[in-house]
Predicted model as a PDB file, atoms N, CA, C, CB and O in Angstrom, pLDDT in the B-factor column:
MODEL        1                                                                  
ATOM      1  N   MET A   1       0.829  -1.178   0.000  1.00 83.00           N  
ATOM      2  CA  MET A   1       0.000   0.000   0.000  1.00 83.00           C  
ATOM      3  C   MET A   1       0.880   1.252   0.000  1.00 83.00           C  
ATOM      4  CB  MET A   1      -0.947  -0.008   1.209  1.00 83.00           C  
ATOM      5  O   MET A   1       0.625   2.192  -0.753  1.00 83.00           O  
ATOM      6  N   LYS A   2       1.897   1.264   0.828  1.00 86.00           N  
ATOM      7  CA  LYS A   2       2.772   2.439   0.896  1.00 86.00           C  
ATOM      8  C   LYS A   2       3.416   2.711  -0.457  1.00 86.00           C  
ATOM      9  CB  LYS A   2       3.858   2.243   1.968  1.00 86.00           C  
ATOM     10  O   LYS A   2       3.449   3.855  -0.909  1.00 86.00           O  
ATOM     11  N   GLN A   3       3.925   1.674  -1.103  1.00 91.00           N  
ATOM     12  CA  GLN A   3       4.577   1.847  -2.403  1.00 91.00           C  
ATOM     13  C   GLN A   3       3.586   2.313  -3.460  1.00 91.00           C  
ATOM     14  CB  GLN A   3       5.237   0.541  -2.847  1.00 91.00           C  
ATOM     15  O   GLN A   3       3.932   3.126  -4.317  1.00 91.00           O  
ATOM     16  N   ALA A   4       2.370   1.813  -3.408  1.00 89.00           N  
ATOM     17  CA  ALA A   4       1.357   2.212  -4.386  1.00 89.00           C  
ATOM     18  C   ALA A   4       1.030   3.696  -4.247  1.00 89.00           C  
ATOM     19  CB  ALA A   4       0.080   1.368  -4.216  1.00 89.00           C  
ATOM     20  O   ALA A   4       0.926   4.404  -5.249  1.00 89.00           O  
ATOM     21  N   ILE A   5       0.870   4.169  -3.021  1.00 87.00           N  
ATOM     22  CA  ILE A   5       0.548   5.579  -2.792  1.00 87.00           C  
ATOM     23  C   ILE A   5       1.730   6.459  -3.185  1.00 87.00           C  
ATOM     24  CB  ILE A   5       0.166   5.820  -1.313  1.00 87.00           C  
ATOM     25  O   ILE A   5       1.544   7.507  -3.803  1.00 87.00           O  
ATOM     26  N   GLN A   6       2.938   6.042  -2.833  1.00 87.00           N  
ATOM     27  CA  GLN A   6       4.117   6.823  -3.206  1.00 87.00           C  
ATOM     28  C   GLN A   6       4.261   6.917  -4.723  1.00 87.00           C  
ATOM     29  CB  GLN A   6       5.378   6.206  -2.597  1.00 87.00           C  
ATOM     30  O   GLN A   6       4.678   7.956  -5.236  1.00 87.00           O  
ATOM     31  N   SER A   7       3.927   5.854  -5.444  1.00 89.00           N  
ATOM     32  CA  SER A   7       4.033   5.910  -6.909  1.00 89.00           C  
ATOM     33  C   SER A   7       3.024   6.892  -7.494  1.00 89.00           C  
ATOM     34  CB  SER A   7       3.820   4.512  -7.518  1.00 89.00           C  
ATOM     35  O   SER A   7       3.298   7.520  -8.517  1.00 89.00           O  
ATOM     36  N   ILE A   8       1.866   7.033  -6.864  1.00 87.00           N  
ATOM     37  CA  ILE A   8       0.889   8.027  -7.319  1.00 87.00           C  
ATOM     38  C   ILE A   8       1.439   9.427  -7.105  1.00 87.00           C  
ATOM     39  CB  ILE A   8      -0.458   7.859  -6.577  1.00 87.00           C  
ATOM     40  O   ILE A   8       1.293  10.287  -7.974  1.00 87.00           O  
ATOM     41  N   PHE A   9       2.066   9.667  -5.966  1.00 84.00           N  
ATOM     42  CA  PHE A   9       2.643  10.982  -5.677  1.00 84.00           C  
ATOM     43  C   PHE A   9       3.740  11.350  -6.679  1.00 84.00           C  
ATOM     44  CB  PHE A   9       3.208  11.008  -4.253  1.00 84.00           C  
ATOM     45  O   PHE A   9       3.970  12.532  -6.932  1.00 84.00           O  
ATOM     46  N   MET A  10       4.414  10.359  -7.248  1.00 86.00           N  
ATOM     47  CA  MET A  10       5.528  10.615  -8.158  1.00 86.00           C  
ATOM     48  C   MET A  10       5.077  10.820  -9.605  1.00 86.00           C  
ATOM     49  CB  MET A  10       6.511   9.472  -8.094  1.00 86.00           C  
ATOM     50  O   MET A  10       5.901  11.155 -10.455  1.00 86.00           O  
ATOM     51  N   GLN A  11       3.797  10.630  -9.904  1.00 85.00           N  
ATOM     52  CA  GLN A  11       3.300  10.789 -11.272  1.00 85.00           C  
ATOM     53  C   GLN A  11       3.478  12.222 -11.757  1.00 85.00           C  
ATOM     54  CB  GLN A  11       1.824  10.386 -11.357  1.00 85.00           C  
ATOM     55  O   GLN A  11       3.218  13.172 -11.019  1.00 85.00           O  
ATOM     56  N   LYS A  12       3.911  12.366 -12.972  1.00 86.00           N  
ATOM     57  CA  LYS A  12       4.052  13.679 -13.619  1.00 86.00           C  
ATOM     58  C   LYS A  12       2.913  13.821 -14.625  1.00 86.00           C  
ATOM     59  CB  LYS A  12       5.463  13.837 -14.326  1.00 86.00           C  
ATOM     60  O   LYS A  12       2.850  13.083 -15.608  1.00 86.00           O  
ATOM     61  N   THR A  13       2.025  14.760 -14.377  1.00 87.00           N  
ATOM     62  CA  THR A  13       0.894  14.973 -15.277  1.00 87.00           C  
ATOM     63  C   THR A  13       0.761  16.449 -15.599  1.00 87.00           C  
ATOM     64  CB  THR A  13      -0.410  14.438 -14.658  1.00 87.00           C  
ATOM     65  O   THR A  13       1.376  17.295 -14.950  1.00 87.00           O  
ATOM     66  N   ASN A  14      -0.040  16.750 -16.596  1.00 90.00           N  
ATOM     67  CA  ASN A  14      -0.324  18.148 -16.917  1.00 90.00           C  
ATOM     68  C   ASN A  14      -1.760  18.503 -16.524  1.00 90.00           C  
ATOM     69  CB  ASN A  14      -0.096  18.416 -18.423  1.00 90.00           C  
ATOM     70  O   ASN A  14      -2.359  19.421 -17.085  1.00 90.00           O  
ATOM     71  N   PHE A  15      -2.300  17.767 -15.556  1.00 89.00           N  
ATOM     72  CA  PHE A  15      -3.643  18.016 -15.045  1.00 89.00           C  
ATOM     73  C   PHE A  15      -3.668  17.684 -13.549  1.00 89.00           C  
ATOM     74  CB  PHE A  15      -4.708  17.173 -15.828  1.00 89.00           C  
ATOM     75  O   PHE A  15      -2.843  16.915 -13.058  1.00 89.00           O  
ATOM     76  N   LEU A  16      -4.611  18.267 -12.850  1.00 86.00           N  
ATOM     77  CA  LEU A  16      -4.774  17.983 -11.430  1.00 86.00           C  
ATOM     78  C   LEU A  16      -5.609  16.724 -11.257  1.00 86.00           C  
ATOM     79  CB  LEU A  16      -5.429  19.177 -10.698  1.00 86.00           C  
ATOM     80  O   LEU A  16      -6.499  16.445 -12.060  1.00 86.00           O  
ATOM     81  N   PHE A  17      -5.320  15.971 -10.212  1.00 87.00           N  
ATOM     82  CA  PHE A  17      -6.152  14.816  -9.910  1.00 87.00           C  
ATOM     83  C   PHE A  17      -6.236  14.616  -8.407  1.00 87.00           C  
ATOM     84  CB  PHE A  17      -5.603  13.553 -10.592  1.00 87.00           C  
ATOM     85  O   PHE A  17      -5.471  15.199  -7.639  1.00 87.00           O  
ATOM     86  N   GLU A  18      -7.183  13.778  -8.006  1.00 90.00           N  
ATOM     87  CA  GLU A  18      -7.449  13.554  -6.593  1.00 90.00           C  
ATOM     88  C   GLU A  18      -7.211  12.082  -6.265  1.00 90.00           C  
ATOM     89  CB  GLU A  18      -8.899  13.976  -6.227  1.00 90.00           C  
ATOM     90  O   GLU A  18      -7.600  11.196  -7.026  1.00 90.00           O  
ATOM     91  N   LEU A  19      -6.580  11.838  -5.147  1.00 90.00           N  
ATOM     92  CA  LEU A  19      -6.390  10.489  -4.622  1.00 90.00           C  
ATOM     93  C   LEU A  19      -7.401  10.292  -3.501  1.00 90.00           C  
ATOM     94  CB  LEU A  19      -4.914  10.264  -4.114  1.00 90.00           C  
ATOM     95  O   LEU A  19      -7.393  11.027  -2.514  1.00 90.00           O  
ATOM     96  N   ILE A  20      -8.272   9.298  -3.654  1.00 92.00           N  
ATOM     97  CA  ILE A  20      -9.270   9.008  -2.636  1.00 92.00           C  
ATOM     98  C   ILE A  20      -8.881   7.691  -1.972  1.00 92.00           C  
ATOM     99  CB  ILE A  20     -10.715   8.938  -3.248  1.00 92.00           C  
ATOM    100  O   ILE A  20      -8.752   6.660  -2.631  1.00 92.00           O  
ATOM    101  N   ILE A  21      -8.696   7.746  -0.654  1.00 90.00           N  
ATOM    102  CA  ILE A  21      -8.273   6.575   0.115  1.00 90.00           C  
ATOM    103  C   ILE A  21      -9.376   6.234   1.106  1.00 90.00           C  
ATOM    104  CB  ILE A  21      -6.913   6.834   0.853  1.00 90.00           C  
ATOM    105  O   ILE A  21      -9.865   7.105   1.825  1.00 90.00           O  
ATOM    106  N   GLY A  22      -9.763   4.971   1.142  1.00 88.00           N  
ATOM    107  CA  GLY A  22     -10.756   4.509   2.107  1.00 88.00           C  
ATOM    108  C   GLY A  22     -10.117   3.522   3.070  1.00 88.00           C  
ATOM    109  O   GLY A  22      -9.413   2.603   2.653  1.00 88.00           O  
ATOM    110  N   ASN A  23     -10.360   3.714   4.338  1.00 87.00           N  
ATOM    111  CA  ASN A  23      -9.820   2.834   5.372  1.00 87.00           C  
ATOM    112  C   ASN A  23     -11.001   2.142   6.048  1.00 87.00           C  
ATOM    113  CB  ASN A  23      -8.945   3.632   6.417  1.00 87.00           C  
ATOM    114  O   ASN A  23     -11.868   2.799   6.624  1.00 87.00           O  
ATOM    115  N   ASP A  24     -11.028   0.810   5.973  1.00 85.00           N  
ATOM    116  CA  ASP A  24     -12.124   0.052   6.564  1.00 85.00           C  
ATOM    117  C   ASP A  24     -11.817  -0.409   7.992  1.00 85.00           C  
ATOM    118  CB  ASP A  24     -12.441  -1.148   5.696  1.00 85.00           C  
ATOM    119  O   ASP A  24     -12.444  -1.333   8.510  1.00 85.00           O  
ATOM    120  N   ARG A  25     -10.846   0.250   8.610  1.00 83.00           N  
ATOM    121  CA  ARG A  25     -10.431  -0.048   9.982  1.00 83.00           C  
ATOM    122  C   ARG A  25      -9.895  -1.467  10.153  1.00 83.00           C  
ATOM    123  CB  ARG A  25     -11.591   0.163  10.920  1.00 83.00           C  
ATOM    124  O   ARG A  25     -10.088  -2.088  11.198  1.00 83.00           O  
ATOM    125  N   SER A  26      -9.228  -1.971   9.130  1.00 80.00           N  
ATOM    126  CA  SER A  26      -8.593  -3.272   9.256  1.00 80.00           C  
ATOM    127  C   SER A  26      -7.449  -3.164  10.270  1.00 80.00           C  
ATOM    128  CB  SER A  26      -8.075  -3.778   7.874  1.00 80.00           C  
ATOM    129  O   SER A  26      -7.048  -2.065  10.652  1.00 80.00           O  
ATOM    130  N   ILE A  27      -6.940  -4.301  10.691  1.00 82.00           N  
ATOM    131  CA  ILE A  27      -5.933  -4.302  11.761  1.00 82.00           C  
ATOM    132  C   ILE A  27      -4.500  -4.349  11.221  1.00 82.00           C  
ATOM    133  CB  ILE A  27      -6.166  -5.489  12.688  1.00 82.00           C  
ATOM    134  O   ILE A  27      -3.588  -4.788  11.922  1.00 82.00           O  
ATOM    135  N   ASP A  28      -4.300  -3.902   9.983  1.00 84.00           N  
ATOM    136  CA  ASP A  28      -2.979  -3.987   9.359  1.00 84.00           C  
ATOM    137  C   ASP A  28      -2.175  -2.686   9.409  1.00 84.00           C  
ATOM    138  CB  ASP A  28      -3.133  -4.408   7.937  1.00 84.00           C  
ATOM    139  O   ASP A  28      -1.263  -2.499   8.604  1.00 84.00           O  
ATOM    140  N   ASN A  29      -2.498  -1.791  10.337  1.00 86.00           N  
ATOM    141  CA  ASN A  29      -1.725  -0.558  10.533  1.00 86.00           C  
ATOM    142  C   ASN A  29      -1.925   0.460   9.401  1.00 86.00           C  
ATOM    143  CB  ASN A  29      -0.248  -0.894  10.654  1.00 86.00           C  
ATOM    144  O   ASN A  29      -1.102   1.355   9.208  1.00 86.00           O  
ATOM    145  N   THR A  30      -3.013   0.312   8.666  1.00 84.00           N  
ATOM    146  CA  THR A  30      -3.293   1.182   7.523  1.00 84.00           C  
ATOM    147  C   THR A  30      -3.330   2.648   7.919  1.00 84.00           C  
ATOM    148  CB  THR A  30      -4.611   0.794   6.881  1.00 84.00           C  
ATOM    149  O   THR A  30      -2.719   3.484   7.253  1.00 84.00           O  
ATOM    150  N   GLU A  31      -4.030   2.969   8.982  1.00 87.00           N  
ATOM    151  CA  GLU A  31      -4.197   4.372   9.360  1.00 87.00           C  
ATOM    152  C   GLU A  31      -2.862   5.056   9.626  1.00 87.00           C  
ATOM    153  CB  GLU A  31      -5.081   4.479  10.588  1.00 87.00           C  
ATOM    154  O   GLU A  31      -2.647   6.187   9.190  1.00 87.00           O  
ATOM    155  N   LYS A  32      -1.973   4.386  10.331  1.00 91.00           N  
ATOM    156  CA  LYS A  32      -0.662   4.969  10.640  1.00 91.00           C  
ATOM    157  C   LYS A  32       0.148   5.188   9.362  1.00 91.00           C  
ATOM    158  CB  LYS A  32       0.119   4.060  11.613  1.00 91.00           C  
ATOM    159  O   LYS A  32       0.758   6.242   9.183  1.00 91.00           O  
ATOM    160  N   VAL A  33       0.152   4.205   8.487  1.00 89.00           N  
ATOM    161  CA  VAL A  33       0.911   4.310   7.231  1.00 89.00           C  
ATOM    162  C   VAL A  33       0.394   5.475   6.391  1.00 89.00           C  
ATOM    163  CB  VAL A  33       0.820   2.991   6.425  1.00 89.00           C  
ATOM    164  O   VAL A  33       1.177   6.283   5.890  1.00 89.00           O  
ATOM    165  N   ILE A  34      -0.919   5.558   6.241  1.00 89.00           N  
ATOM    166  CA  ILE A  34      -1.506   6.599   5.384  1.00 89.00           C  
ATOM    167  C   ILE A  34      -1.306   7.985   5.981  1.00 89.00           C  
ATOM    168  CB  ILE A  34      -3.002   6.337   5.171  1.00 89.00           C  
ATOM    169  O   ILE A  34      -0.910   8.906   5.267  1.00 89.00           O  
ATOM    170  N   THR A  35      -1.570   8.153   7.268  1.00 89.00           N  
ATOM    171  CA  THR A  35      -1.416   9.482   7.866  1.00 89.00           C  
ATOM    172  C   THR A  35       0.039   9.936   7.842  1.00 89.00           C  
ATOM    173  CB  THR A  35      -1.939   9.483   9.305  1.00 89.00           C  
ATOM    174  O   THR A  35       0.305  11.124   7.665  1.00 89.00           O  
ATOM    175  N   ASN A  36       0.978   9.022   8.015  1.00 90.00           N  
ATOM    176  CA  ASN A  36       2.396   9.383   7.913  1.00 90.00           C  
ATOM    177  C   ASN A  36       2.749   9.822   6.499  1.00 90.00           C  
ATOM    178  CB  ASN A  36       3.282   8.202   8.330  1.00 90.00           C  
ATOM    179  O   ASN A  36       3.445  10.821   6.318  1.00 90.00           O  
ATOM    180  N   LEU A  37       2.278   9.091   5.497  1.00 86.00           N  
ATOM    181  CA  LEU A  37       2.554   9.461   4.106  1.00 86.00           C  
ATOM    182  C   LEU A  37       1.973  10.826   3.771  1.00 86.00           C  
ATOM    183  CB  LEU A  37       1.990   8.408   3.154  1.00 86.00           C  
ATOM    184  O   LEU A  37       2.641  11.656   3.155  1.00 86.00           O  
ATOM    185  N   ILE A  38       0.729  11.057   4.176  1.00 84.00           N  
ATOM    186  CA  ILE A  38       0.077  12.325   3.870  1.00 84.00           C  
ATOM    187  C   ILE A  38       0.789  13.486   4.548  1.00 84.00           C  
ATOM    188  CB  ILE A  38      -1.386  12.286   4.297  1.00 84.00           C  
ATOM    189  O   ILE A  38       0.981  14.535   3.935  1.00 84.00           O  
ATOM    190  N   SER A  39       1.180  13.314   5.796  1.00 86.00           N  
ATOM    191  CA  SER A  39       1.795  14.419   6.533  1.00 86.00           C  
ATOM    192  C   SER A  39       3.221  14.723   6.063  1.00 86.00           C  
ATOM    193  CB  SER A  39       1.806  14.102   8.015  1.00 86.00           C  
ATOM    194  O   SER A  39       3.680  15.858   6.196  1.00 86.00           O  
ATOM    195  N   LYS A  40       3.922  13.738   5.523  1.00 82.00           N  
ATOM    196  CA  LYS A  40       5.321  13.921   5.147  1.00 82.00           C  
ATOM    197  C   LYS A  40       5.531  14.185   3.663  1.00 82.00           C  
ATOM    198  CB  LYS A  40       6.102  12.718   5.543  1.00 82.00           C  
ATOM    199  O   LYS A  40       6.664  14.420   3.243  1.00 82.00           O  
ATOM    200  N   THR A  41       4.477  14.154   2.860  1.00 77.00           N  
ATOM    201  CA  THR A  41       4.615  14.277   1.415  1.00 77.00           C  
ATOM    202  C   THR A  41       4.055  15.606   0.939  1.00 77.00           C  
ATOM    203  CB  THR A  41       3.911  13.117   0.705  1.00 77.00           C  
ATOM    204  O   THR A  41       2.907  15.948   1.222  1.00 77.00           O  
ATOM    205  N   GLN A  42       4.877  16.349   0.215  1.00 76.00           N  
ATOM    206  CA  GLN A  42       4.417  17.588  -0.411  1.00 76.00           C  
ATOM    207  C   GLN A  42       4.127  17.267  -1.868  1.00 76.00           C  
ATOM    208  CB  GLN A  42       5.481  18.751  -0.274  1.00 76.00           C  
ATOM    209  O   GLN A  42       5.013  16.871  -2.625  1.00 76.00           O  
ATOM    210  N   THR A  43       2.875  17.446  -2.240  1.00 77.00           N  
ATOM    211  CA  THR A  43       2.460  17.096  -3.584  1.00 77.00           C  
ATOM    212  C   THR A  43       1.300  17.984  -4.016  1.00 77.00           C  
ATOM    213  CB  THR A  43       2.067  15.613  -3.663  1.00 77.00           C  
ATOM    214  O   THR A  43       0.614  18.576  -3.181  1.00 77.00           O  
ATOM    215  N   ASP A  44       1.090  18.071  -5.305  1.00 80.00           N  
ATOM    216  CA  ASP A  44      -0.052  18.813  -5.840  1.00 80.00           C  
ATOM    217  C   ASP A  44      -1.300  17.943  -5.915  1.00 80.00           C  
ATOM    218  CB  ASP A  44       0.278  19.365  -7.221  1.00 80.00           C  
ATOM    219  O   ASP A  44      -2.364  18.423  -6.304  1.00 80.00           O  
ATOM    220  N   VAL A  45      -1.183  16.686  -5.552  1.00 83.00           N  
ATOM    221  CA  VAL A  45      -2.313  15.768  -5.583  1.00 83.00           C  
ATOM    222  C   VAL A  45      -3.254  16.099  -4.430  1.00 83.00           C  
ATOM    223  CB  VAL A  45      -1.836  14.292  -5.502  1.00 83.00           C  
ATOM    224  O   VAL A  45      -2.827  16.197  -3.280  1.00 83.00           O  
ATOM    225  N   GLU A  46      -4.526  16.271  -4.742  1.00 86.00           N  
ATOM    226  CA  GLU A  46      -5.501  16.473  -3.682  1.00 86.00           C  
ATOM    227  C   GLU A  46      -5.823  15.107  -3.077  1.00 86.00           C  
ATOM    228  CB  GLU A  46      -6.795  17.181  -4.221  1.00 86.00           C  
ATOM    229  O   GLU A  46      -6.089  14.151  -3.805  1.00 86.00           O  
ATOM    230  N   ILE A  47      -5.799  15.016  -1.754  1.00 88.00           N  
ATOM    231  CA  ILE A  47      -6.004  13.742  -1.070  1.00 88.00           C  
ATOM    232  C   ILE A  47      -7.264  13.823  -0.226  1.00 88.00           C  
ATOM    233  CB  ILE A  47      -4.780  13.378  -0.191  1.00 88.00           C  
ATOM    234  O   ILE A  47      -7.431  14.735   0.584  1.00 88.00           O  
ATOM    235  N   THR A  48      -8.151  12.853  -0.429  1.00 89.00           N  
ATOM    236  CA  THR A  48      -9.332  12.712   0.408  1.00 89.00           C  
ATOM    237  C   THR A  48      -9.205  11.372   1.114  1.00 89.00           C  
ATOM    238  CB  THR A  48     -10.668  12.809  -0.431  1.00 89.00           C  
ATOM    239  O   THR A  48      -9.022  10.339   0.471  1.00 89.00           O  
ATOM    240  N   TYR A  49      -9.302  11.393   2.440  1.00 89.00           N  
ATOM    241  CA  TYR A  49      -9.091  10.192   3.234  1.00 89.00           C  
ATOM    242  C   TYR A  49     -10.332   9.923   4.069  1.00 89.00           C  
ATOM    243  CB  TYR A  49      -7.840  10.333   4.136  1.00 89.00           C  
ATOM    244  O   TYR A  49     -10.718  10.731   4.913  1.00 89.00           O  
ATOM    245  N   TYR A  50     -10.951   8.775   3.820  1.00 89.00           N  
ATOM    246  CA  TYR A  50     -12.155   8.376   4.543  1.00 89.00           C  
ATOM    247  C   TYR A  50     -11.836   7.220   5.484  1.00 89.00           C  
ATOM    248  CB  TYR A  50     -13.280   7.980   3.559  1.00 89.00           C  
ATOM    249  O   TYR A  50     -11.113   6.290   5.127  1.00 89.00           O  
ATOM    250  N   ILE A  51     -12.389   7.296   6.692  1.00 87.00           N  
ATOM    251  CA  ILE A  51     -12.253   6.204   7.647  1.00 87.00           C  
ATOM    252  C   ILE A  51     -13.656   5.795   8.083  1.00 87.00           C  
ATOM    253  CB  ILE A  51     -11.366   6.620   8.880  1.00 87.00           C  
ATOM    254  O   ILE A  51     -14.451   6.634   8.507  1.00 87.00           O  
ATOM    255  N   THR A  52     -13.954   4.508   7.976  1.00 86.00           N  
ATOM    256  CA  THR A  52     -15.263   4.036   8.408  1.00 86.00           C  
ATOM    257  C   THR A  52     -15.359   4.077   9.934  1.00 86.00           C  
ATOM    258  CB  THR A  52     -15.525   2.604   7.885  1.00 86.00           C  
ATOM    259  O   THR A  52     -14.344   4.125  10.629  1.00 86.00           O  
ATOM    260  N   THR A  53     -16.578   4.059  10.438  1.00 79.00           N  
ATOM    261  CA  THR A  53     -16.779   4.123  11.883  1.00 79.00           C  
ATOM    262  C   THR A  53     -16.553   2.782  12.562  1.00 79.00           C  
ATOM    263  CB  THR A  53     -18.170   4.615  12.189  1.00 79.00           C  
ATOM    264  O   THR A  53     -16.388   2.725  13.781  1.00 79.00           O  
ATOM    265  N   ARG A  54     -16.544   1.708  11.792  1.00 73.00           N  
ATOM    266  CA  ARG A  54     -16.284   0.391  12.366  1.00 73.00           C  
ATOM    267  C   ARG A  54     -15.590  -0.494  11.340  1.00 73.00           C  
ATOM    268  CB  ARG A  54     -17.595  -0.267  12.848  1.00 73.00           C  
ATOM    269  O   ARG A  54     -15.627  -0.206  10.144  1.00 73.00           O  
ATOM    270  N   MET A  55     -14.961  -1.564  11.801  1.00 68.00           N  
ATOM    271  CA  MET A  55     -14.269  -2.475  10.897  1.00 68.00           C  
ATOM    272  C   MET A  55     -15.292  -3.201  10.031  1.00 68.00           C  
ATOM    273  CB  MET A  55     -13.400  -3.489  11.688  1.00 68.00           C  
ATOM    274  O   MET A  55     -16.274  -3.731  10.551  1.00 68.00           O  
ATOM    275  N   LEU A  56     -15.078  -3.232   8.730  1.00 64.00           N  
ATOM    276  CA  LEU A  56     -16.049  -3.807   7.807  1.00 64.00           C  
ATOM    277  C   LEU A  56     -15.806  -5.270   7.506  1.00 64.00           C  
ATOM    278  CB  LEU A  56     -16.046  -3.040   6.536  1.00 64.00           C  
ATOM    279  O   LEU A  56     -16.745  -5.978   7.140  1.00 64.00           O  
ATOM    280  N   ALA A  57     -14.590  -5.747   7.643  1.00 61.00           N  
ATOM    281  CA  ALA A  57     -14.322  -7.157   7.296  1.00 61.00           C  
ATOM    282  C   ALA A  57     -13.602  -7.868   8.399  1.00 61.00           C  
ATOM    283  CB  ALA A  57     -13.510  -7.255   6.022  1.00 61.00           C  
ATOM    284  O   ALA A  57     -13.300  -9.055   8.274  1.00 61.00           O  
TER     285      ALA A  57                                                      
ENDMDL                                                                          
END                                                                             
C-alpha cells in the first residue's frame, strides 16, 4: 500500500487529480501508514481520506 501511494505521488501529469483513500479499519496498521505518508509528502495531488466508523471485514 505504501509503495502504491508513493508511486501516485511521483506521477508527472499536466492536469490535477485527486487520490481518494478509504480505510475500513482493518488491523494492518493502515491508518498509521496513510497518515504518515500524507503528513510527510508535499504534492499537488488532492487527497481525500475516509475512515469508516467500524471495521467492515
